[in-house]
mmJSON file of the N, C-alpha and C atoms, coordinates in Angstrom:
{"data_MODEL":{"atom_site":{
"group_PDB":["ATOM","ATOM","ATOM","ATOM","ATOM","ATOM","ATOM","ATOM","ATOM","ATOM","ATOM","ATOM","ATOM","ATOM","ATOM","ATOM","ATOM","ATOM","ATOM","ATOM","ATOM","ATOM","ATOM","ATOM","ATOM","ATOM","ATOM","ATOM","ATOM","ATOM","ATOM","ATOM","ATOM","ATOM","ATOM","ATOM","ATOM","ATOM","ATOM","ATOM","ATOM","ATOM","ATOM","ATOM","ATOM","ATOM","ATOM","ATOM","ATOM","ATOM","ATOM","ATOM","ATOM","ATOM","ATOM","ATOM","ATOM","ATOM","ATOM","ATOM","ATOM","ATOM","ATOM","ATOM","ATOM","ATOM","ATOM","ATOM","ATOM","ATOM","ATOM","ATOM","ATOM","ATOM","ATOM","ATOM","ATOM","ATOM","ATOM","ATOM","ATOM","ATOM","ATOM","ATOM","ATOM","ATOM","ATOM","ATOM","ATOM","ATOM","ATOM","ATOM","ATOM","ATOM","ATOM","ATOM","ATOM","ATOM","ATOM","ATOM","ATOM","ATOM","ATOM","ATOM","ATOM","ATOM","ATOM","ATOM","ATOM","ATOM","ATOM","ATOM","ATOM","ATOM","ATOM","ATOM","ATOM","ATOM","ATOM","ATOM","ATOM","ATOM","ATOM","ATOM","ATOM","ATOM","ATOM","ATOM","ATOM","ATOM","ATOM","ATOM","ATOM","ATOM","ATOM","ATOM","ATOM","ATOM","ATOM","ATOM","ATOM","ATOM","ATOM","ATOM","ATOM","ATOM","ATOM","ATOM","ATOM","ATOM","ATOM","ATOM","ATOM","ATOM","ATOM","ATOM","ATOM","ATOM","ATOM","ATOM","ATOM","ATOM","ATOM","ATOM","ATOM","ATOM","ATOM","ATOM","ATOM","ATOM","ATOM","ATOM","ATOM","ATOM","ATOM","ATOM","ATOM","ATOM","ATOM","ATOM","ATOM","ATOM","ATOM","ATOM","ATOM","ATOM","ATOM","ATOM","ATOM","ATOM","ATOM","ATOM","ATOM","ATOM","ATOM","ATOM","ATOM","ATOM","ATOM","ATOM","ATOM","ATOM","ATOM","ATOM","ATOM","ATOM","ATOM","ATOM","ATOM","ATOM","ATOM","ATOM","ATOM","ATOM","ATOM","ATOM","ATOM","ATOM","ATOM","ATOM","ATOM","ATOM","ATOM","ATOM","ATOM"],
"id":[1,2,3,4,5,6,7,8,9,10,11,12,13,14,15,16,17,18,19,20,21,22,23,24,25,26,27,28,29,30,31,32,33,34,35,36,37,38,39,40,41,42,43,44,45,46,47,48,49,50,51,52,53,54,55,56,57,58,59,60,61,62,63,64,65,66,67,68,69,70,71,72,73,74,75,76,77,78,79,80,81,82,83,84,85,86,87,88,89,90,91,92,93,94,95,96,97,98,99,100,101,102,103,104,105,106,107,108,109,110,111,112,113,114,115,116,117,118,119,120,121,122,123,124,125,126,127,128,129,130,131,132,133,134,135,136,137,138,139,140,141,142,143,144,145,146,147,148,149,150,151,152,153,154,155,156,157,158,159,160,161,162,163,164,165,166,167,168,169,170,171,172,173,174,175,176,177,178,179,180,181,182,183,184,185,186,187,188,189,190,191,192,193,194,195,196,197,198,199,200,201,202,203,204,205,206,207,208,209,210,211,212,213,214,215,216,217,218,219,220,221,222,223,224,225],
"type_symbol":["N","C","C","N","C","C","N","C","C","N","C","C","N","C","C","N","C","C","N","C","C","N","C","C","N","C","C","N","C","C","N","C","C","N","C","C","N","C","C","N","C","C","N","C","C","N","C","C","N","C","C","N","C","C","N","C","C","N","C","C","N","C","C","N","C","C","N","C","C","N","C","C","N","C","C","N","C","C","N","C","C","N","C","C","N","C","C","N","C","C","N","C","C","N","C","C","N","C","C","N","C","C","N","C","C","N","C","C","N","C","C","N","C","C","N","C","C","N","C","C","N","C","C","N","C","C","N","C","C","N","C","C","N","C","C","N","C","C","N","C","C","N","C","C","N","C","C","N","C","C","N","C","C","N","C","C","N","C","C","N","C","C","N","C","C","N","C","C","N","C","C","N","C","C","N","C","C","N","C","C","N","C","C","N","C","C","N","C","C","N","C","C","N","C","C","N","C","C","N","C","C","N","C","C","N","C","C","N","C","C","N","C","C","N","C","C","N","C","C","N","C","C","N","C","C"],
"label_atom_id":["N","CA","C","N","CA","C","N","CA","C","N","CA","C","N","CA","C","N","CA","C","N","CA","C","N","CA","C","N","CA","C","N","CA","C","N","CA","C","N","CA","C","N","CA","C","N","CA","C","N","CA","C","N","CA","C","N","CA","C","N","CA","C","N","CA","C","N","CA","C","N","CA","C","N","CA","C","N","CA","C","N","CA","C","N","CA","C","N","CA","C","N","CA","C","N","CA","C","N","CA","C","N","CA","C","N","CA","C","N","CA","C","N","CA","C","N","CA","C","N","CA","C","N","CA","C","N","CA","C","N","CA","C","N","CA","C","N","CA","C","N","CA","C","N","CA","C","N","CA","C","N","CA","C","N","CA","C","N","CA","C","N","CA","C","N","CA","C","N","CA","C","N","CA","C","N","CA","C","N","CA","C","N","CA","C","N","CA","C","N","CA","C","N","CA","C","N","CA","C","N","CA","C","N","CA","C","N","CA","C","N","CA","C","N","CA","C","N","CA","C","N","CA","C","N","CA","C","N","CA","C","N","CA","C","N","CA","C","N","CA","C","N","CA","C","N","CA","C","N","CA","C","N","CA","C","N","CA","C","N","CA","C"],
"label_alt_id":[null,null,null,null,null,null,null,null,null,null,null,null,null,null,null,null,null,null,null,null,null,null,null,null,null,null,null,null,null,null,null,null,null,null,null,null,null,null,null,null,null,null,null,null,null,null,null,null,null,null,null,null,null,null,null,null,null,null,null,null,null,null,null,null,null,null,null,null,null,null,null,null,null,null,null,null,null,null,null,null,null,null,null,null,null,null,null,null,null,null,null,null,null,null,null,null,null,null,null,null,null,null,null,null,null,null,null,null,null,null,null,null,null,null,null,null,null,null,null,null,null,null,null,null,null,null,null,null,null,null,null,null,null,null,null,null,null,null,null,null,null,null,null,null,null,null,null,null,null,null,null,null,null,null,null,null,null,null,null,null,null,null,null,null,null,null,null,null,null,null,null,null,null,null,null,null,null,null,null,null,null,null,null,null,null,null,null,null,null,null,null,null,null,null,null,null,null,null,null,null,null,null,null,null,null,null,null,null,null,null,null,null,null,null,null,null,null,null,null,null,null,null,null,null,null],
"label_comp_id":["MET","MET","MET","ASN","ASN","ASN","PHE","PHE","PHE","HIS","HIS","HIS","SER","SER","SER","CYS","CYS","CYS","ASP","ASP","ASP","TRP","TRP","TRP","TRP","TRP","TRP","TYR","TYR","TYR","LYS","LYS","LYS","PRO","PRO","PRO","TRP","TRP","TRP","LYS","LYS","LYS","THR","THR","THR","SER","SER","SER","ASP","ASP","ASP","SER","SER","SER","VAL","VAL","VAL","ARG","ARG","ARG","ILE","ILE","ILE","GLN","GLN","GLN","GLU","GLU","GLU","CYS","CYS","CYS","LYS","LYS","LYS","GLU","GLU","GLU","LEU","LEU","LEU","ASN","ASN","ASN","CYS","CYS","CYS","PHE","PHE","PHE","GLU","GLU","GLU","GLU","GLU","GLU","ALA","ALA","ALA","TRP","TRP","TRP","GLN","GLN","GLN","ASP","ASP","ASP","TRP","TRP","TRP","LEU","LEU","LEU","SER","SER","SER","CYS","CYS","CYS","ASP","ASP","ASP","ASN","ASN","ASN","ASP","ASP","ASP","TYR","TYR","TYR","ALA","ALA","ALA","ARG","ARG","ARG","ARG","ARG","ARG","ASP","ASP","ASP","ILE","ILE","ILE","GLY","GLY","GLY","MET","MET","MET","MET","MET","MET","GLU","GLU","GLU","ALA","ALA","ALA","GLU","GLU","GLU","ALA","ALA","ALA","GLY","GLY","GLY","ASN","ASN","ASN","TYR","TYR","TYR","PHE","PHE","PHE","ASN","ASN","ASN","LEU","LEU","LEU","VAL","VAL","VAL","SER","SER","SER","ILE","ILE","ILE","VAL","VAL","VAL","ALA","ALA","ALA","PRO","PRO","PRO","ASN","ASN","ASN","TYR","TYR","TYR","GLU","GLU","GLU","GLY","GLY","GLY","VAL","VAL","VAL","TYR","TYR","TYR","SER","SER","SER"],
"label_asym_id":["A","A","A","A","A","A","A","A","A","A","A","A","A","A","A","A","A","A","A","A","A","A","A","A","A","A","A","A","A","A","A","A","A","A","A","A","A","A","A","A","A","A","A","A","A","A","A","A","A","A","A","A","A","A","A","A","A","A","A","A","A","A","A","A","A","A","A","A","A","A","A","A","A","A","A","A","A","A","A","A","A","A","A","A","A","A","A","A","A","A","A","A","A","A","A","A","A","A","A","A","A","A","A","A","A","A","A","A","A","A","A","A","A","A","A","A","A","A","A","A","A","A","A","A","A","A","A","A","A","A","A","A","A","A","A","A","A","A","A","A","A","A","A","A","A","A","A","A","A","A","A","A","A","A","A","A","A","A","A","A","A","A","A","A","A","A","A","A","A","A","A","A","A","A","A","A","A","A","A","A","A","A","A","A","A","A","A","A","A","A","A","A","A","A","A","A","A","A","A","A","A","A","A","A","A","A","A","A","A","A","A","A","A","A","A","A","A","A","A","A","A","A","A","A","A"],
"label_entity_id":["1","1","1","1","1","1","1","1","1","1","1","1","1","1","1","1","1","1","1","1","1","1","1","1","1","1","1","1","1","1","1","1","1","1","1","1","1","1","1","1","1","1","1","1","1","1","1","1","1","1","1","1","1","1","1","1","1","1","1","1","1","1","1","1","1","1","1","1","1","1","1","1","1","1","1","1","1","1","1","1","1","1","1","1","1","1","1","1","1","1","1","1","1","1","1","1","1","1","1","1","1","1","1","1","1","1","1","1","1","1","1","1","1","1","1","1","1","1","1","1","1","1","1","1","1","1","1","1","1","1","1","1","1","1","1","1","1","1","1","1","1","1","1","1","1","1","1","1","1","1","1","1","1","1","1","1","1","1","1","1","1","1","1","1","1","1","1","1","1","1","1","1","1","1","1","1","1","1","1","1","1","1","1","1","1","1","1","1","1","1","1","1","1","1","1","1","1","1","1","1","1","1","1","1","1","1","1","1","1","1","1","1","1","1","1","1","1","1","1","1","1","1","1","1","1"],
"label_seq_id":[1,1,1,2,2,2,3,3,3,4,4,4,5,5,5,6,6,6,7,7,7,8,8,8,9,9,9,10,10,10,11,11,11,12,12,12,13,13,13,14,14,14,15,15,15,16,16,16,17,17,17,18,18,18,19,19,19,20,20,20,21,21,21,22,22,22,23,23,23,24,24,24,25,25,25,26,26,26,27,27,27,28,28,28,29,29,29,30,30,30,31,31,31,32,32,32,33,33,33,34,34,34,35,35,35,36,36,36,37,37,37,38,38,38,39,39,39,40,40,40,41,41,41,42,42,42,43,43,43,44,44,44,45,45,45,46,46,46,47,47,47,48,48,48,49,49,49,50,50,50,51,51,51,52,52,52,53,53,53,54,54,54,55,55,55,56,56,56,57,57,57,58,58,58,59,59,59,60,60,60,61,61,61,62,62,62,63,63,63,64,64,64,65,65,65,66,66,66,67,67,67,68,68,68,69,69,69,70,70,70,71,71,71,72,72,72,73,73,73,74,74,74,75,75,75],
"pdbx_PDB_ins_code":[null,null,null,null,null,null,null,null,null,null,null,null,null,null,null,null,null,null,null,null,null,null,null,null,null,null,null,null,null,null,null,null,null,null,null,null,null,null,null,null,null,null,null,null,null,null,null,null,null,null,null,null,null,null,null,null,null,null,null,null,null,null,null,null,null,null,null,null,null,null,null,null,null,null,null,null,null,null,null,null,null,null,null,null,null,null,null,null,null,null,null,null,null,null,null,null,null,null,null,null,null,null,null,null,null,null,null,null,null,null,null,null,null,null,null,null,null,null,null,null,null,null,null,null,null,null,null,null,null,null,null,null,null,null,null,null,null,null,null,null,null,null,null,null,null,null,null,null,null,null,null,null,null,null,null,null,null,null,null,null,null,null,null,null,null,null,null,null,null,null,null,null,null,null,null,null,null,null,null,null,null,null,null,null,null,null,null,null,null,null,null,null,null,null,null,null,null,null,null,null,null,null,null,null,null,null,null,null,null,null,null,null,null,null,null,null,null,null,null,null,null,null,null,null,null],
"Cartn_x":[-45.648,-45.198,-46.612,-46.569,-47.576,-46.992,-47.986,-47.857,-48.73,-48.936,-49.339,-48.667,-49.035,-48.497,-48.741,-48.138,-49.043,-50.088,-50.28,-51.827,-52.387,-52.261,-53.233,-53.745,-53.159,-54.072,-54.508,-53.875,-54.762,-56.12,-56.474,-57.752,-58.547,-58.732,-59.646,-59.99,-58.935,-58.798,-59.187,-58.907,-59.358,-61.072,-61.895,-63.129,-63.866,-63.094,-63.433,-64.202,-65.147,-66.223,-65.25,-64.604,-64.173,-62.718,-61.958,-60.698,-60.41,-59.091,-58.703,-57.128,-56.718,-55.448,-54.543,-53.555,-52.264,-51.317,-50.895,-49.514,-49.85,-49.269,-49.403,-47.619,-46.894,-45.349,-45.172,-43.765,-43.03,-42.207,-42.214,-40.998,-39.863,-38.537,-37.469,-36.736,-37.244,-36.61,-36.866,-37.626,-37.957,-36.7,-35.912,-34.429,-33.754,-33.446,-32.651,-33.582,-35.214,-35.892,-35.444,-35.525,-35.925,-34.168,-33.216,-32.096,-31.322,-32.22,-32.216,-32.691,-33.994,-34.7,-33.942,-33.633,-33.399,-31.578,-31.182,-29.939,-30.081,-31.167,-31.329,-31.142,-31.21,-31.276,-32.921,-33.136,-34.617,-35.178,-35.676,-35.816,-36.973,-37.858,-38.391,-38.213,-36.916,-35.845,-35.32,-34.479,-34.163,-35.019,-36.147,-37.171,-37.296,-37.439,-37.748,-36.589,-35.335,-34.448,-34.788,-35.045,-35.189,-36.449,-37.542,-38.166,-37.754,-37.031,-36.498,-35.662,-34.579,-34.117,-34.841,-35.767,-36.907,-37.778,-37.998,-38.953,-37.819,-36.897,-35.327,-35.69,-36.683,-36.879,-38.36,-38.726,-39.74,-41.208,-41.663,-42.825,-43.193,-42.498,-42.785,-42.733,-43.662,-43.507,-43.624,-43.56,-43.79,-44.046,-45.834,-46.231,-46.869,-46.816,-47.355,-48.538,-49.465,-50.644,-50.887,-50.67,-51.151,-52.761,-53.616,-54.952,-55.962,-55.828,-56.633,-58.176,-58.884,-60.578,-60.795,-61.897,-62.295,-63.515,-63.118,-63.342,-64.429,-65.068,-66.171,-66.878,-66.356,-66.752,-66.412,-65.536,-65.494,-65.387,-65.574,-65.574,-66.614],
"Cartn_y":[38.538,37.842,37.999,38.277,38.001,37.871,37.438,37.912,39.022,40.079,41.11,42.587,43.323,44.31,45.256,46.814,47.943,48.078,48.183,48.924,47.901,46.507,45.171,45.255,45.76,45.907,47.286,48.462,49.809,49.974,48.907,48.78,48.501,47.484,47.027,47.695,48.365,49.299,50.281,51.261,52.847,52.511,51.774,51.589,51.762,50.806,50.845,52.113,52.146,53.424,53.385,52.567,52.608,52.835,53.242,53.51,54.738,55.442,55.954,55.599,55.142,54.766,56.358,55.961,57.127,56.973,55.356,55.254,53.55,53.222,51.883,51.743,50.961,50.807,49.195,49.562,48.072,48.258,47.726,47.595,47.431,48.048,48.135,46.254,46.346,45.278,43.86,43.435,41.81,41.19,41.803,41.073,41.108,41.607,41.238,40.007,40.65,39.754,38.19,38.071,36.651,36.223,37.344,36.38,36.003,36.65,36.749,35.033,35.243,33.372,32.279,32.323,31.81,31.472,31.962,31.459,31.46,31.331,30.621,29.058,28.412,27.169,26.77,26.447,26.064,25.324,24.081,23.258,23.821,24.759,25.017,26.313,27.029,27.733,27.094,26.359,25.112,24.77,24.735,24.218,25.062,26.605,27.278,28.432,27.572,27.957,27.548,26.522,26.011,26.652,27.169,28.318,29.601,29.57,31.181,31.485,30.217,30.426,29.905,29.329,29.473,30.526,31.307,32.422,33.771,33.722,34.514,35.976,36.374,38.243,38.18,37.381,37.858,37.901,37.315,36.698,37.462,37.148,37.695,38.878,39.656,41.222,41.113,41.912,42.759,43.971,44.195,45.371,46.126,47.2,47.851,48.66,48.828,49.612,50.405,51.748,52.621,53.08,52.776,53.061,52.952,54.141,54.109,54.467,53.783,53.836,55.599,56.067,56.937,57.291,58.32,58.915,58.684,57.573,57.268,55.845,55.309,53.899,52.676,53.105,51.721,51.602,53.509,54.178,53.291],
"Cartn_z":[15.899,14.065,13.332,12.176,11.537,9.836,9.252,7.292,6.778,7.525,6.592,6.973,5.848,6.376,6.971,7.172,8.277,7.488,5.851,5.298,5.567,5.663,5.947,7.291,8.057,9.828,9.894,8.888,9.066,8.757,7.53,6.774,8.022,8.655,9.576,10.535,11.49,12.398,12.353,11.328,10.782,10.672,10.704,10.427,11.387,12.625,13.92,14.381,15.104,15.985,17.554,17.742,19.487,19.541,18.37,18.69,17.27,17.674,16.726,16.51,15.375,15.212,15.388,16.059,16.524,15.195,15.513,14.879,14.753,13.308,12.962,12.171,12.514,12.28,12.252,11.355,11.235,12.706,13.462,14.893,14.19,14.292,14.288,15.173,15.779,16.709,16.036,14.656,14.414,14.366,13.664,13.419,14.813,15.708,16.948,17.647,17.517,18.692,18.368,16.922,16.446,16.863,16.647,16.524,18.079,19.224,20.229,20.53,19.97,20.205,19.503,18.4,17.523,18.698,19.043,19.746,21.085,21.973,23.092,23.114,24.378,24.696,24.683,23.86,23.818,22.45,23.071,21.869,20.791,21.154,20.272,19.183,20.05,18.748,18.152,18.445,17.552,16.435,16.383,15.637,14.554,15.258,14.386,13.516,13.569,13.277,11.323,10.658,9.597,9.301,10.076,9.646,9.013,9.76,9.414,8.618,8.245,6.898,5.843,5.786,4.678,4.121,5.48,5.407,4.512,5.027,4.517,4.282,5.487,5.442,4.535,3.899,2.736,3.214,4.362,4.76,5.975,7.018,8.257,8.953,9.965,9.617,11.754,11.972,13.615,13.675,13.446,14.047,14.841,15.222,16.288,15.965,16.492,16.397,17.996,17.769,18.632,18.566,19.224,19.143,20.295,20.926,22.041,21.849,22.515,22.669,22.981,21.61,22.001,23.493,24.004,25.32,25.665,26.901,27.349,26.738,25.14,24.734,25.931,26.481,27.277,28.705,28.894,30.317,31.403],
"occupancy":[1.0,1.0,1.0,1.0,1.0,1.0,1.0,1.0,1.0,1.0,1.0,1.0,1.0,1.0,1.0,1.0,1.0,1.0,1.0,1.0,1.0,1.0,1.0,1.0,1.0,1.0,1.0,1.0,1.0,1.0,1.0,1.0,1.0,1.0,1.0,1.0,1.0,1.0,1.0,1.0,1.0,1.0,1.0,1.0,1.0,1.0,1.0,1.0,1.0,1.0,1.0,1.0,1.0,1.0,1.0,1.0,1.0,1.0,1.0,1.0,1.0,1.0,1.0,1.0,1.0,1.0,1.0,1.0,1.0,1.0,1.0,1.0,1.0,1.0,1.0,1.0,1.0,1.0,1.0,1.0,1.0,1.0,1.0,1.0,1.0,1.0,1.0,1.0,1.0,1.0,1.0,1.0,1.0,1.0,1.0,1.0,1.0,1.0,1.0,1.0,1.0,1.0,1.0,1.0,1.0,1.0,1.0,1.0,1.0,1.0,1.0,1.0,1.0,1.0,1.0,1.0,1.0,1.0,1.0,1.0,1.0,1.0,1.0,1.0,1.0,1.0,1.0,1.0,1.0,1.0,1.0,1.0,1.0,1.0,1.0,1.0,1.0,1.0,1.0,1.0,1.0,1.0,1.0,1.0,1.0,1.0,1.0,1.0,1.0,1.0,1.0,1.0,1.0,1.0,1.0,1.0,1.0,1.0,1.0,1.0,1.0,1.0,1.0,1.0,1.0,1.0,1.0,1.0,1.0,1.0,1.0,1.0,1.0,1.0,1.0,1.0,1.0,1.0,1.0,1.0,1.0,1.0,1.0,1.0,1.0,1.0,1.0,1.0,1.0,1.0,1.0,1.0,1.0,1.0,1.0,1.0,1.0,1.0,1.0,1.0,1.0,1.0,1.0,1.0,1.0,1.0,1.0,1.0,1.0,1.0,1.0,1.0,1.0,1.0,1.0,1.0,1.0,1.0,1.0,1.0,1.0,1.0,1.0,1.0,1.0],
"B_iso_or_equiv":[0.0,0.0,0.0,0.0,0.0,0.0,0.0,0.0,0.0,0.0,0.0,0.0,0.0,0.0,0.0,0.0,0.0,0.0,0.0,0.0,0.0,0.0,0.0,0.0,0.0,0.0,0.0,0.0,0.0,0.0,0.0,0.0,0.0,0.0,0.0,0.0,0.0,0.0,0.0,0.0,0.0,0.0,0.0,0.0,0.0,0.0,0.0,0.0,0.0,0.0,0.0,0.0,0.0,0.0,0.0,0.0,0.0,0.0,0.0,0.0,0.0,0.0,0.0,0.0,0.0,0.0,0.0,0.0,0.0,0.0,0.0,0.0,0.0,0.0,0.0,0.0,0.0,0.0,0.0,0.0,0.0,0.0,0.0,0.0,0.0,0.0,0.0,0.0,0.0,0.0,0.0,0.0,0.0,0.0,0.0,0.0,0.0,0.0,0.0,0.0,0.0,0.0,0.0,0.0,0.0,0.0,0.0,0.0,0.0,0.0,0.0,0.0,0.0,0.0,0.0,0.0,0.0,0.0,0.0,0.0,0.0,0.0,0.0,0.0,0.0,0.0,0.0,0.0,0.0,0.0,0.0,0.0,0.0,0.0,0.0,0.0,0.0,0.0,0.0,0.0,0.0,0.0,0.0,0.0,0.0,0.0,0.0,0.0,0.0,0.0,0.0,0.0,0.0,0.0,0.0,0.0,0.0,0.0,0.0,0.0,0.0,0.0,0.0,0.0,0.0,0.0,0.0,0.0,0.0,0.0,0.0,0.0,0.0,0.0,0.0,0.0,0.0,0.0,0.0,0.0,0.0,0.0,0.0,0.0,0.0,0.0,0.0,0.0,0.0,0.0,0.0,0.0,0.0,0.0,0.0,0.0,0.0,0.0,0.0,0.0,0.0,0.0,0.0,0.0,0.0,0.0,0.0,0.0,0.0,0.0,0.0,0.0,0.0,0.0,0.0,0.0,0.0,0.0,0.0,0.0,0.0,0.0,0.0,0.0,0.0],
"pdbx_formal_charge":[null,null,null,null,null,null,null,null,null,null,null,null,null,null,null,null,null,null,null,null,null,null,null,null,null,null,null,null,null,null,null,null,null,null,null,null,null,null,null,null,null,null,null,null,null,null,null,null,null,null,null,null,null,null,null,null,null,null,null,null,null,null,null,null,null,null,null,null,null,null,null,null,null,null,null,null,null,null,null,null,null,null,null,null,null,null,null,null,null,null,null,null,null,null,null,null,null,null,null,null,null,null,null,null,null,null,null,null,null,null,null,null,null,null,null,null,null,null,null,null,null,null,null,null,null,null,null,null,null,null,null,null,null,null,null,null,null,null,null,null,null,null,null,null,null,null,null,null,null,null,null,null,null,null,null,null,null,null,null,null,null,null,null,null,null,null,null,null,null,null,null,null,null,null,null,null,null,null,null,null,null,null,null,null,null,null,null,null,null,null,null,null,null,null,null,null,null,null,null,null,null,null,null,null,null,null,null,null,null,null,null,null,null,null,null,null,null,null,null,null,null,null,null,null,null],
"auth_seq_id":[1,1,1,2,2,2,3,3,3,4,4,4,5,5,5,6,6,6,7,7,7,8,8,8,9,9,9,10,10,10,11,11,11,12,12,12,13,13,13,14,14,14,15,15,15,16,16,16,17,17,17,18,18,18,19,19,19,20,20,20,21,21,21,22,22,22,23,23,23,24,24,24,25,25,25,26,26,26,27,27,27,28,28,28,29,29,29,30,30,30,31,31,31,32,32,32,33,33,33,34,34,34,35,35,35,36,36,36,37,37,37,38,38,38,39,39,39,40,40,40,41,41,41,42,42,42,43,43,43,44,44,44,45,45,45,46,46,46,47,47,47,48,48,48,49,49,49,50,50,50,51,51,51,52,52,52,53,53,53,54,54,54,55,55,55,56,56,56,57,57,57,58,58,58,59,59,59,60,60,60,61,61,61,62,62,62,63,63,63,64,64,64,65,65,65,66,66,66,67,67,67,68,68,68,69,69,69,70,70,70,71,71,71,72,72,72,73,73,73,74,74,74,75,75,75],
"auth_comp_id":["MET","MET","MET","ASN","ASN","ASN","PHE","PHE","PHE","HIS","HIS","HIS","SER","SER","SER","CYS","CYS","CYS","ASP","ASP","ASP","TRP","TRP","TRP","TRP","TRP","TRP","TYR","TYR","TYR","LYS","LYS","LYS","PRO","PRO","PRO","TRP","TRP","TRP","LYS","LYS","LYS","THR","THR","THR","SER","SER","SER","ASP","ASP","ASP","SER","SER","SER","VAL","VAL","VAL","ARG","ARG","ARG","ILE","ILE","ILE","GLN","GLN","GLN","GLU","GLU","GLU","CYS","CYS","CYS","LYS","LYS","LYS","GLU","GLU","GLU","LEU","LEU","LEU","ASN","ASN","ASN","CYS","CYS","CYS","PHE","PHE","PHE","GLU","GLU","GLU","GLU","GLU","GLU","ALA","ALA","ALA","TRP","TRP","TRP","GLN","GLN","GLN","ASP","ASP","ASP","TRP","TRP","TRP","LEU","LEU","LEU","SER","SER","SER","CYS","CYS","CYS","ASP","ASP","ASP","ASN","ASN","ASN","ASP","ASP","ASP","TYR","TYR","TYR","ALA","ALA","ALA","ARG","ARG","ARG","ARG","ARG","ARG","ASP","ASP","ASP","ILE","ILE","ILE","GLY","GLY","GLY","MET","MET","MET","MET","MET","MET","GLU","GLU","GLU","ALA","ALA","ALA","GLU","GLU","GLU","ALA","ALA","ALA","GLY","GLY","GLY","ASN","ASN","ASN","TYR","TYR","TYR","PHE","PHE","PHE","ASN","ASN","ASN","LEU","LEU","LEU","VAL","VAL","VAL","SER","SER","SER","ILE","ILE","ILE","VAL","VAL","VAL","ALA","ALA","ALA","PRO","PRO","PRO","ASN","ASN","ASN","TYR","TYR","TYR","GLU","GLU","GLU","GLY","GLY","GLY","VAL","VAL","VAL","TYR","TYR","TYR","SER","SER","SER"],
"auth_asym_id":["A","A","A","A","A","A","A","A","A","A","A","A","A","A","A","A","A","A","A","A","A","A","A","A","A","A","A","A","A","A","A","A","A","A","A","A","A","A","A","A","A","A","A","A","A","A","A","A","A","A","A","A","A","A","A","A","A","A","A","A","A","A","A","A","A","A","A","A","A","A","A","A","A","A","A","A","A","A","A","A","A","A","A","A","A","A","A","A","A","A","A","A","A","A","A","A","A","A","A","A","A","A","A","A","A","A","A","A","A","A","A","A","A","A","A","A","A","A","A","A","A","A","A","A","A","A","A","A","A","A","A","A","A","A","A","A","A","A","A","A","A","A","A","A","A","A","A","A","A","A","A","A","A","A","A","A","A","A","A","A","A","A","A","A","A","A","A","A","A","A","A","A","A","A","A","A","A","A","A","A","A","A","A","A","A","A","A","A","A","A","A","A","A","A","A","A","A","A","A","A","A","A","A","A","A","A","A","A","A","A","A","A","A","A","A","A","A","A","A","A","A","A","A","A","A"],
"auth_atom_id":["N","CA","C","N","CA","C","N","CA","C","N","CA","C","N","CA","C","N","CA","C","N","CA","C","N","CA","C","N","CA","C","N","CA","C","N","CA","C","N","CA","C","N","CA","C","N","CA","C","N","CA","C","N","CA","C","N","CA","C","N","CA","C","N","CA","C","N","CA","C","N","CA","C","N","CA","C","N","CA","C","N","CA","C","N","CA","C","N","CA","C","N","CA","C","N","CA","C","N","CA","C","N","CA","C","N","CA","C","N","CA","C","N","CA","C","N","CA","C","N","CA","C","N","CA","C","N","CA","C","N","CA","C","N","CA","C","N","CA","C","N","CA","C","N","CA","C","N","CA","C","N","CA","C","N","CA","C","N","CA","C","N","CA","C","N","CA","C","N","CA","C","N","CA","C","N","CA","C","N","CA","C","N","CA","C","N","CA","C","N","CA","C","N","CA","C","N","CA","C","N","CA","C","N","CA","C","N","CA","C","N","CA","C","N","CA","C","N","CA","C","N","CA","C","N","CA","C","N","CA","C","N","CA","C","N","CA","C","N","CA","C","N","CA","C","N","CA","C","N","CA","C","N","CA","C","N","CA","C","N","CA","C"],
"pdbx_PDB_model_num":[1,1,1,1,1,1,1,1,1,1,1,1,1,1,1,1,1,1,1,1,1,1,1,1,1,1,1,1,1,1,1,1,1,1,1,1,1,1,1,1,1,1,1,1,1,1,1,1,1,1,1,1,1,1,1,1,1,1,1,1,1,1,1,1,1,1,1,1,1,1,1,1,1,1,1,1,1,1,1,1,1,1,1,1,1,1,1,1,1,1,1,1,1,1,1,1,1,1,1,1,1,1,1,1,1,1,1,1,1,1,1,1,1,1,1,1,1,1,1,1,1,1,1,1,1,1,1,1,1,1,1,1,1,1,1,1,1,1,1,1,1,1,1,1,1,1,1,1,1,1,1,1,1,1,1,1,1,1,1,1,1,1,1,1,1,1,1,1,1,1,1,1,1,1,1,1,1,1,1,1,1,1,1,1,1,1,1,1,1,1,1,1,1,1,1,1,1,1,1,1,1,1,1,1,1,1,1,1,1,1,1,1,1,1,1,1,1,1,1,1,1,1,1,1,1]
}}}
C-alpha cells in the first residue's frame, strides 16, 4: 500500500543502471485484499476500518513493479 501512482514509482526506477522495468501497474486486488483484512477478527484490522472509510478510495494504491536486474549486475 502506498500513496503514490504508478507514474511516481516508475520515474526513479527507470533511471536505475541495475534493472530494467518490464511492467509497472496498479494491482486489481487492492479492494479485495482490504476487504478481507477489514473483515477479519483482528484488533489492528478493526482500527483500520475508520482510516479506510476516511480515505474513501482517494489516496491508497497497490503497485506492482517487475524489474529484473541486468545480466551480471548482481551475479
